[in-house]
C-alpha positions in Angstrom: -35.5 30.8 -15.6 -32.8 32.1 -13.4 -34.3 30.8 -10.2 -32.1 29.3 -7.6 -33.8 26.8 -5.2 -32.5 27.1 -1.7 -33.3 24.1 0.5 -34.5 24.9 4.0 -36.6 23.8 7.0 -39.1 25.3 9.3 -39.2 24.0 12.9 -42.2 24.9 15.0 -41.8 25.0 18.8 -43.1 26.7 21.9 -41.2 29.5 23.6 -41.7 29.8 27.4 -39.7 32.7 28.9 -37.9 31.6 32.1 -39.8 28.3 32.2 -43.2 30.0 32.7 -45.6 27.6 31.2 -48.5 30.1 31.4 -46.8 32.4 29.0 -46.1 30.1 26.1 -45.8 31.4 22.5 -45.4 29.5 19.3 -42.1 30.2 17.5 -41.2 29.2 14.0 -37.5 28.7 13.3 -36.4 29.0 9.7 -33.1 27.5 8.5 -31.7 27.8 5.0 -28.8 25.8 3.5 -26.3 27.3 1.2 -25.0 24.6 -1.2 -25.2 21.7 1.2 -28.2 20.0 2.7 -28.9 18.7 6.2 -27.2 15.4 5.5 -23.9 17.2 5.9 -24.9 17.9 9.5 -25.4 14.6 11.1 -26.9 15.8 14.3 -29.3 18.1 12.5 -30.3 15.3 10.1 -31.0 13.0 13.0 -33.0 15.8 14.8 -35.1 16.4 11.6 -35.6 12.7 11.1 -37.1 12.4 14.7 -39.4 15.3 13.9 -40.6 13.6 10.7 -41.2 10.4 12.7 -43.2 12.3 15.2 -45.3 14.0 12.5 -46.2 10.5 11.1 -47.3 9.4 14.6 -49.2 12.5 15.2 -51.1 12.2 11.8 -51.8 8.5 12.5 -53.3 9.5 15.9 -55.5 12.2 14.3 -56.8 9.6 11.8 -57.5 7.2 14.7 -59.4 9.9 16.6 -61.4 10.7 13.5 -62.2 7.0 13.0 -63.5 6.9 16.6 -65.6 10.0 15.8 -67.3 7.8 13.1 -65.3 9.4 10.2 -63.7 6.4 8.6 -60.8 8.3 7.0 -58.2 6.0 5.4 -54.5 6.5 6.4 -53.5 5.6 2.8 -55.6 8.5 1.6 -53.8 11.0 3.8 -50.4 9.6 2.7 -51.3 9.9 -0.9 -52.3 13.6 -0.5 -49.1 14.3 1.4 -46.9 12.7 -1.3 -44.1 10.2 -1.3 -41.6 10.8 1.5 -43.6 13.7 3.1 -44.6 13.5 6.7 -48.3 14.2 6.8 -49.7 17.1 8.8 -53.1 18.4 9.8 -53.5 20.1 6.4 -53.1 16.8 4.6 -55.6 15.2 6.9 -58.0 18.1 6.3 -57.6 17.7 2.6 -58.4 14.0 2.8 -61.5 14.9 4.9 -62.7 17.2 2.2 -62.0 14.7 -0.6 -63.9 12.0 1.4 -66.9 14.3 1.8 -66.8 14.4 5.6 -66.5 18.2 5.6 -67.2 20.9 3.0 -63.8 22.6 3.1 -60.5 23.0 4.9 -61.9 25.6 7.3 -64.7 23.4 8.4 -62.2 20.5 9.0 -60.2 22.7 11.3 -63.2 24.4 12.9 -64.9 21.1 13.8 -62.1 18.6 14.4 -58.5 19.7 13.9 -58.2 22.9 15.9 -55.7 23.0 18.8 -57.5 21.0 21.5 -60.3 19.9 19.1 -61.8 16.4 19.2 -59.3 15.0 16.7 -56.3 17.1 17.7 -53.1 15.3 18.7 -49.9 16.8 20.0 
């Protein structure tokens, strides 16, 4: 089809000018690879691996919080939705919540439980 796939990564972080924690802004850093992937950059590969590990922990914490809120969401369900080798995020949890019938749609999952600072939010 004449389409070239370019691997890349998006890293989300918080920008705080001059260390002022009251003026924090989310920043999304996009990185694209030419013909080589992150495995050629050992430090970057390790950094991204740590981020993936953190995403797994965060998603597990969200599921635990939902369980404490009497929503018995299964971790395996979230992982199945995320797919093999993918670190689950809030969107995967929200989709599992919809499939399990705990909320009507993704918007409701975020509005009730998963919004920043919400009852099931985890950093």
